[in-house]
C-alpha positions in Angstrom: 82.9 110.1 58.2 80.8 108.4 60.4 80.5 109.8 63.9 79.6 106.8 66.5 79.7 109.0 69.8 76.1 106.9 71.1 74.5 109.7 74.2 78.0 111.5 74.7 77.0 114.2 72.8 73.7 115.6 75.1 76.1 114.5 78.4 78.8 116.6 77.3 76.3 119.3 76.6 77.8 119.5 73.0 76.1 121.4 69.8 76.2 119.5 66.5 78.4 116.9 67.7 76.3 113.8 66.8 76.2 111.9 62.9 76.5 115.3 61.1 78.4 114.6 58.0 78.8 118.7 57.3 81.7 120.8 57.1 82.7 123.0 59.2 81.4 126.5 58.1 84.6 128.1 57.5 87.2 124.8 57.1 90.3 125.5 59.2 92.4 124.9 56.2 91.2 127.3 52.8 90.9 125.6 50.0 93.8 125.2 48.3 96.0 122.4 47.0 97.3 120.3 50.1 100.9 120.2 49.6 100.7 124.5 49.7 99.2 124.2 53.4 100.7 121.1 55.4 104.4 121.5 54.4 105.9 118.1 53.2 102.5 116.1 54.3 102.8 113.1 52.9 100.5 112.0 50.1 99.0 108.4 49.1 99.9 108.6 45.6 103.7 108.4 47.1 102.6 105.1 48.9 101.1 103.4 46.4 103.5 104.1 43.3 104.8 101.6 41.5 108.9 101.3 42.9 111.1 101.6 40.1 113.7 98.9 39.1 116.3 100.7 40.1 117.4 99.1 43.7 116.5 101.8 46.8 119.1 101.7 49.4 118.0 100.5 52.5 116.2 102.2 55.0 116.9 102.6 58.7 113.4 101.0 59.7 113.3 98.1 57.2 114.5 95.9 59.6 110.5 96.4 60.7 108.9 95.7 58.3 107.7 92.6 59.0 105.3 94.4 62.3 104.6 97.1 60.0 103.5 95.3 57.0 101.8 98.0 54.2 98.1 98.2 55.2 96.2 100.4 53.0 92.5 100.4 53.4 89.7 102.7 51.6 88.5 103.4 55.3 89.5 103.2 58.7 88.5 102.9 62.5 89.6 105.1 65.1 88.6 104.5 68.7 88.3 106.8 71.4 88.7 105.1 74.7 88.4 108.7 77.6 87.1 108.5 81.1 83.7 110.2 80.1 82.0 108.6 83.7 78.8 109.3 81.4 76.6 106.4 84.2 77.7 108.0 87.3 75.6 110.4 89.3 78.2 112.0 91.5 81.7 112.2 90.5 85.5 113.2 92.9 86.8 116.1 92.2 89.4 114.2 90.4 86.7 112.5 88.2 85.3 115.9 87.0 88.8 117.2 86.5 89.3 113.8 83.9 85.7 114.1 82.4 86.7 117.7 82.0 89.8 116.6 80.4 88.6 113.9 77.9 85.7 116.6 76.9 87.5 119.0 75.7 89.7 116.8 73.8 87.2 115.2 71.9 86.0 118.3 71.0 88.9 119.1 69.5 89.1 115.7 67.6 85.7 116.3 66.1 87.2 119.8 64.6 89.5 117.4 63.6 87.4 115.1 61.9 85.8 117.9 59.4 89.2 118.6 58.8 90.5 115.0 57.3 87.2 115.3 55.6 88.4 118.0 53.4 91.8 116.6 52.9 89.8 113.0 51.2 90.8 111.1 54.7 88.1 107.8 55.0 87.3 107.7 59.1 84.8 106.3 61.4 85.2 107.7 64.8 84.1 105.4 67.6 83.8 107.2 70.9 84.6 104.7 74.1 83.6 105.4 77.6 86.5 104.1 79.6 84.9 103.8 83.1 81.5 103.4 81.3 81.3 99.4 83.4 84.0 99.4 86.2 82.4 96.1 87.8 83.7 94.7 84.9 87.2 95.1 84.0 87.2 93.6 80.9 83.8 95.8 79.5 85.9 98.1 78.4 88.8 95.5 76.0 85.3 93.2 74.8 83.9 96.7 73.1 87.4 97.7 71.5 87.0 93.8 70.4 83.8 94.9 69.1 85.6 97.7 67.0 88.3 96.4 65.7 90.4 99.8 65.7 93.1 100.6 63.1 94.2 103.3 66.0 93.4 104.0 69.6 93.5 107.7 71.0 93.9 107.5 74.9 93.1 106.7 77.5 94.3 110.0 79.6 96.4 108.6 83.3 98.9 105.8 82.9 97.0 103.5 84.7 94.5 103.7 82.6 96.8 103.0 80.2 98.0 100.0 81.6 95.3 98.7 82.2 94.6 98.1 77.8 98.6 98.6 76.3 99.4 94.4 76.6 95.5 94.0 75.4 96.5 96.1 72.3 99.6 95.4 71.9 98.9 91.4 71.8 96.3 92.2 69.6 98.7 94.7 67.2 96.0 98.3 68.2 97.8 100.8 67.6 97.3 102.7 70.6 98.3 106.4 71.0 98.6 108.0 74.7 97.1 111.7 74.3 99.2 112.6 77.9 101.0 109.6 79.7 103.7 108.3 79.5 104.5 104.9 81.2 108.0 102.3 81.2 107.2 98.8 80.3 109.5 95.5 80.7 107.7 94.5 77.4 108.9 95.8 73.9 106.1 97.0 72.5 105.6 97.3 68.8 102.0 99.3 68.7 102.1 102.0 71.7 102.9 105.6 71.0 103.3 108.2 73.3 102.3 112.0 72.2 104.7 113.6 76.0 107.7 113.4 75.6 109.2 110.8 78.2 111.0 112.9 81.6 114.8 111.6 79.9 113.9 113.7 76.5 113.5 117.1 78.9 117.0 115.8 80.6 118.6 115.3 77.0 117.1 118.0 75.7 117.9 120.8 79.2 122.1 119.5 78.9 121.8 120.5 75.5 120.6 124.3 75.7 122.9 124.8 78.0 125.9 123.6 76.2 124.5 126.2 74.0 123.2 129.2 75.3 125.1 129.4 78.5 129.2 129.0 77.8 131.0 129.8 81.2 128.0 129.5 83.5 128.0 127.4 86.6 125.9 124.9 86.2 123.0 123.6 89.3 120.7 121.4 88.9 118.3 120.6 92.3 115.9 117.8 92.4 113.9 115.9 95.5 114.0 112.8 96.2 112.8 109.5 94.6 110.2 111.5 92.0 109.5 110.4 88.5 111.8 113.4 88.1 115.2 111.1 88.7 115.0 109.9 85.1 115.3 113.4 84.0 118.1 114.5 86.5 119.7 111.2 85.1 119.4 111.8 81.0 120.3 115.6 81.8 124.1 114.6 84.6 124.8 111.8 81.6 124.1 114.3 78.5 125.6 116.9 80.4 129.3 115.0 81.3 129.4 113.7 77.7 129.5 118.0 76.8 132.0 118.1 78.7 129.8 120.4 81.5 130.2 120.4 85.2 127.2 119.8 87.0 126.3 121.2 90.7 124.1 118.6 92.3 121.4 119.4 94.8 118.7 117.6 96.3 116.4 117.7 99.0 113.8 115.6 101.1 110.4 115.2 98.7 107.6 118.0 99.1 109.6 119.6 101.7 110.6 122.7 101.9 114.5 123.1 100.5 117.3 125.5 102.9 121.1 125.5 101.5 123.7 127.9 100.4 123.7 127.8 97.2 127.8 128.2 96.0 127.3 130.2 93.5 130.1 131.8 90.8 129.4 135.2 89.2 127.2 133.6 86.2 124.7 130.6 87.1 122.0 128.5 85.7 119.7 126.9 88.2 117.5 123.6 86.8 115.7 123.4 88.9 113.8 119.4 88.1 110.7 119.1 90.0 107.0 120.0 89.5 106.0 120.1 93.3 105.1 123.6 92.9 105.5 124.1 97.5 110.3 122.9 97.0 110.4 124.8 94.0 108.7 128.2 95.8 111.6 127.1 98.4 113.9 126.6 95.5 113.4 130.1 94.5 113.2 132.0 97.7 116.9 130.5 98.2 118.2 131.3 95.2 116.1 134.9 94.9 118.4 136.7 98.2 122.2 136.5 95.8 123.2 139.6 93.8 124.8 136.8 91.4 123.6 136.2 88.0 121.5 133.7 87.7 119.2 132.3 85.4 116.3 129.2 85.9 115.1 126.5 84.0 112.0 125.3 85.0 108.9 122.7 83.8 106.0 123.0 81.7 103.4 122.4 84.3 105.4 125.9 86.4 103.0 127.8 84.0 99.9 126.6 85.0 100.5 128.2 88.6 100.6 131.6 90.1 103.8 133.2 89.4 105.8 136.0 90.4 106.2 137.6 87.6 108.7 139.9 88.7 110.7 137.3 90.2 110.6 135.0 87.2 111.9 138.5 85.7 114.8 138.5 87.4 116.3 134.4 87.2 115.9 134.9 82.4 112.8 132.0 83.5 113.2 129.0 80.9 110.6 127.0 80.9 110.8 123.7 78.9 107.8 122.5 76.9 106.5 120.5 74.5 103.3 122.5 73.7 103.8 126.2 72.1 100.1 127.3 71.0 100.6 130.7 69.3 97.1 132.8 69.4 98.8 135.4 66.6 98.9 132.5 64.4 96.2 132.5 61.4 96.0 129.0 61.9 95.1 128.8 65.4 93.2 131.8 65.0 90.6 129.9 62.2 90.4 127.2 64.9 89.4 129.3 67.9 86.6 130.9 65.7 85.2 127.7 64.4 85.6 126.1 67.7 83.6 129.2 68.9 81.1 128.6 66.2 80.8 125.1 66.5 80.9 124.5 70.6 79.8 127.8 71.9 82.9 128.2 73.7 86.9 128.8 73.7 88.7 125.7 73.0 91.7 125.4 75.3 95.0 123.6 75.1 93.3 120.2 75.6 90.8 121.0 72.5 94.0 122.0 70.5 95.7 118.8 71.7 92.6 116.9 70.3 93.0 118.2 66.5 96.1 118.4 66.5 96.6 114.6 67.8 93.8 113.2 65.6 95.2 115.5 62.5 98.9 114.2 62.8 97.4 109.9 62.8 94.4 111.3 60.9 96.6 111.6 57.8 98.9 109.2 58.9 96.4 106.7 58.4 95.3 108.2 55.1 99.4 108.8 54.1 100.7 105.2 55.4 98.0 103.1 55.7 96.9 101.1 58.9 100.6 99.9 60.0 101.9 103.8 60.1 104.7 104.0 62.8 108.0 102.8 61.1 107.0 105.8 58.1 106.4 109.1 61.1 109.8 109.9 61.2 109.0 111.5 57.6 105.9 112.6 58.3 106.9 116.1 59.6 103.6 118.5 59.9 103.5 122.0 61.6 100.4 121.4 64.1 99.0 124.2 65.7 101.4 123.4 69.1 103.7 121.6 68.5 105.5 119.6 65.8 105.7 115.4 66.0 109.0 114.4 65.9 108.7 110.2 67.0 111.7 107.9 67.4 111.7 104.5 68.8 113.1 103.7 71.7 115.6 100.8 71.2 115.1 100.0 74.8 111.1 99.8 75.3 110.6 99.4 71.4 107.5 102.0 71.5 107.5 104.9 69.6 108.1 108.3 71.5 108.4 111.5 70.6 110.5 114.1 71.0 109.9 117.5 70.0 110.3 119.6 73.2 110.3 124.3 72.7 112.0 126.5 75.0 110.5 129.3 76.2 111.8 132.9 78.0 109.8 135.1 80.0 111.2 138.8 78.4 109.0 141.4 78.6 107.2 140.1 81.1 105.5 137.5 78.4 107.1 133.7 78.4 108.2 133.6 74.4 109.3 130.7 72.0 113.2 130.8 71.7 114.3 130.0 68.1 
């Protein structure tokens, strides 16, 4: 396991982040057979075992095999492409935020690298600063070409992903975007998105309402012309397929929303907006009613100051791709090891960095470089989720479709099982 971190360790004030090959003092996974630790984790032996003579039934992904040839290697190169801004003397507020997320995500990757070494994965990790040379737009792609990676983790933003995705697709480099979600007009076979798209949120919300709120009047409230419009369309289409009647209210972008809701005795209101001002104004309108109201909202609401009494009144439900249970034994071990390694507390991005590296590192180890069409078979319980990758029939990209529902109960957000 080799970490090519350039000057990154000292610049980000990491401890033991350089070319150390030492495992963490207390491994994330106890010393037990892999099959006992990661249920259904694929094995390399399963991949390279001789084919039986009996003809196997044709699998769904067989038609894609020409794009994903079996490519088992002794060692795999992973490029971490993130906006560290190491050559900048002064950063804007937005740049500082991006650099902080990149640093936290990278520290999670380093934690996973130690665990993957324990599981027998042979990986070389190369760190590329996306913002190292802004005067040369080709600098990052030139650096990617030098590494010739089997997998790229990053970049972060939609714009950053678009700046490299055409190049990586043309050169058959697997590109896994940690948080970005882009719309593409070309078929992409080697691009993966860890964050579920807005359409996934819409379909999930409709399915959840159909199952849990029988007999309730269904509302959806949205702003005009936002990215959530794709979510709303998917929600309405799915609701119609389920036979649900949906009452729709549309407000101006970012504005305070004022209207009189035509409420029934029992109602479920899905507020499909990430705008704090808009959401707060809708909630203010709803709270004056004495009718039973359940509100469904977006993951980003968790990062805002909340009115606990109001959330309790509305039996608030939050759609999220991430559910980190700090009571879980594996999560507690990760937190302790992270503290020991970095003398710091891991945040959500550190945990996501760890999970992403574990997920894709095991995919490389088990299935080889072109692992995409085997991902539906890889069901690994991560610290924050269980990824469920499906190939989009429209764009061809591989999308994680895993979502959870959290319910505000007893003044805590708890996962709905």
